[in-house]
C-alpha positions as CSV (number, residue, x, y, z in Angstrom):
1,M,0.3,0.2,0.0
2,V,1.5,3.3,-0.8
3,T,0.8,6.3,1.2
4,H,0.6,9.8,0.9
5,G,3.9,11.3,0.0
6,E,5.5,7.9,-1.1
7,Q,6.2,6.7,-4.4
8,I,7.1,2.9,-5.8
9,D,10.4,3.1,-8.0
10,N,11.2,0.7,-10.9
11,N,12.5,-1.7,-8.7
12,G,9.7,-2.0,-6.2
13,H,11.1,0.0,-3.6
14,F,9.4,2.7,-1.9
15,R,11.0,6.2,-2.3
16,R,9.9,9.4,-0.4
17,T,9.5,12.5,-2.2
18,P,11.4,15.2,-0.7
19,R,10.1,17.5,1.8
20,K,9.3,21.2,0.7
21,K,11.7,23.5,2.0
22,G,10.8,26.9,2.8
23,L,8.6,28.2,5.9
24,T,5.5,26.8,6.6
25,F,2.6,28.0,8.9
26,A,3.5,25.8,11.5
27,K,7.2,26.6,11.3
28,V,6.7,30.1,12.0
29,L,3.7,29.9,14.6
30,F,5.4,27.4,16.7
31,P,8.4,29.2,17.8
32,I,6.5,32.5,18.2
33,G,3.7,30.8,20.7
34,A,6.5,29.1,22.3
35,L,8.5,32.5,22.8
36,L,5.4,34.1,24.1
37,F,4.6,31.0,26.4
38,V,7.9,31.2,28.2
39,S,7.9,35.3,28.1
40,F,4.8,35.3,30.0
41,W,5.8,33.0,32.7
42,A,9.0,34.6,33.2
43,W,7.3,37.9,33.5
44,A,4.9,36.3,35.9
45,L,7.3,34.5,38.2
46,F,10.0,37.2,38.3
47,F,8.9,41.0,37.2
48,A,5.0,40.8,38.3
49,S,4.0,42.8,41.4
50,K,3.3,40.2,44.1
51,T,1.3,42.7,46.3
52,S,-2.2,41.8,46.6
53,V,-4.7,44.5,45.6
54,N,-6.8,44.4,48.9
55,K,-3.4,44.7,51.1
56,I,-3.2,48.2,52.7
57,E,-0.2,49.7,53.9
58,D,-1.0,50.4,57.3
59,R,0.0,47.4,59.1
60,A,-1.0,48.9,62.5
61,W,-4.4,49.3,61.5
62,A,-4.7,45.3,60.5
63,A,-3.3,44.2,63.6
64,R,-5.6,46.3,65.7
65,A,-8.5,45.2,63.3
66,E,-7.2,41.2,64.0
67,I,-7.0,42.2,68.2
68,I,-10.9,43.4,67.7
69,C,-12.2,40.5,65.8
70,S,-10.5,37.7,67.6
71,P,-12.6,37.3,70.7
72,V,-15.8,38.0,68.5
73,K,-14.9,34.6,66.9
74,E,-14.8,33.1,70.4
75,E,-18.4,34.7,71.1
76,L,-19.4,33.2,68.0
77,R,-18.5,29.6,69.0
78,G,-20.5,30.2,72.2
79,F,-24.0,30.7,69.9
80,E,-23.3,27.9,67.9
81,M,-23.0,25.8,71.2
82,Q,-26.4,26.8,71.7
83,A,-28.0,25.6,68.4
84,D,-31.2,24.3,68.3
85,P,-33.4,23.0,65.4
86,S,-36.6,25.3,66.7
87,L,-36.9,28.0,64.2
88,D,-37.5,30.7,66.7
89,V,-34.5,29.9,68.8
90,R,-32.3,29.7,65.4
91,A,-33.7,33.0,64.8
92,D,-32.8,34.7,68.0
93,L,-29.3,33.2,67.7
94,V,-28.8,34.4,64.1
95,V,-29.9,38.3,65.3
96,Q,-27.3,37.9,68.5
97,S,-24.3,36.6,66.3
98,T,-25.2,39.1,63.9
99,D,-25.4,42.3,66.7
100,T,-22.4,41.0,67.9
101,L,-20.7,41.1,64.6
102,G,-22.2,44.8,64.2
103,R,-20.3,45.9,67.4
104,M,-17.4,44.5,66.1
105,L,-17.9,46.6,62.9
106,D,-18.6,49.5,64.9
107,D,-15.4,49.1,66.7
108,L,-13.1,48.5,63.4
109,V,-14.6,51.6,62.0
110,A,-13.7,54.0,65.0
111,V,-10.0,54.2,63.6
112,T,-9.3,54.6,60.2
113,P,-6.2,53.7,58.2
114,T,-3.5,56.2,57.8
115,D,-2.7,55.1,54.2
116,A,-4.3,56.5,51.2
117,K,-4.9,52.8,49.8
118,G,-6.5,51.9,53.1
119,Q,-8.6,55.1,53.3
120,A,-10.0,54.0,50.0
121,I,-10.7,50.2,50.4
122,V,-11.6,49.7,54.0
123,P,-14.9,51.5,53.5
124,A,-15.7,49.4,50.7
125,W,-15.0,46.0,53.0
126,I,-17.0,47.5,55.9
127,A,-20.0,48.1,53.3
128,D,-19.5,44.4,52.2
129,W,-19.7,43.3,55.9
130,R,-22.8,45.6,56.4
131,Q,-24.5,43.9,53.5
132,L,-23.8,40.5,55.1
133,L,-25.2,41.5,58.3
134,D,-28.4,42.9,56.3
135,D,-28.4,39.6,54.8
136,R,-28.2,37.6,58.2
137,Y,-31.0,39.5,59.6
138,A,-33.3,39.3,56.4
139,Y,-32.4,35.3,57.1
140,S,-33.7,35.3,60.5
141,E,-37.0,37.3,59.6
142,R,-37.5,34.1,57.0
143,L,-37.0,31.9,59.8
144,R,-39.3,33.6,62.1
145,D,-41.8,33.4,59.3
146,G,-41.3,29.6,59.8
147,Q,-39.3,28.9,56.7
148,N,-36.6,26.4,56.9
149,V,-34.6,27.6,54.1
150,P,-30.7,27.7,53.7
151,F,-29.0,31.1,54.1
152,T,-28.6,33.2,51.1
153,E,-25.9,36.3,50.7
154,T,-25.7,38.8,48.4
155,A,-23.5,38.6,45.4
156,V,-21.3,41.2,43.8
157,N,-20.3,41.0,40.4
158,G,-21.2,37.3,40.6
159,V,-19.0,36.7,43.7
160,P,-20.5,36.0,47.1
161,I,-20.0,38.7,49.7
162,T,-18.3,36.5,52.2
163,E,-15.5,35.7,49.8
164,R,-14.9,39.4,49.3
165,I,-14.6,39.7,53.0
166,E,-12.7,36.8,53.4
167,N,-10.4,37.7,50.7
168,F,-9.8,41.6,52.3
169,A,-9.3,39.9,56.0
170,G,-7.1,37.4,54.2
171,D,-4.7,39.6,52.5
172,N,-4.4,41.9,55.3
173,E,-3.3,39.2,57.8
174,M,-6.3,39.6,59.7
175,P,-8.0,36.0,59.3
176,S,-10.6,36.4,62.8
177,C,-12.0,39.4,60.8
178,A,-13.4,36.8,57.8
179,P,-17.0,36.1,58.2
180,P,-17.8,33.1,59.9
181,H,-17.9,29.8,58.4
182,G,-20.1,26.5,58.4
183,S,-22.8,28.0,60.3
184,V,-25.0,31.6,60.0
185,L,-24.6,32.1,63.6
């Protein structure tokens, strides 16, 4: 059987036709693609900024925030220990824990960051927290109305608000200032 690019000579032997010399589309495109690939990764690994877009320069503010948030995490665990299947009890615990988070936020906004970036983005983070608190209060009302439904939260540009809050807290080394996990309490 003769395949493409092969011929049979007079002696019955297969003979390949010589390949075309010169540039082909693949010969040009592959090295350019490889060069772009290597260039991108070199830039990403060695030259791109490693600073988070959420990180503020006022490290004292971030440290103060962590000190404020840390005891609140312990207090929320206490509410979780009181968890009960009764919708009214759950609603009360959601309100109490949300009130606790609200006081935490009030303490956080009592002092503003000293750097320009912090002054620009911390209010947006606090606004996200306030929206989450509103979502929690709305959830407690659904529980009081007898609706045993899962907690739903606001999304901003398709991103759950808790993820936005958590990313900011993580980028600024304030893990206790992230929203509670695993429970609405």
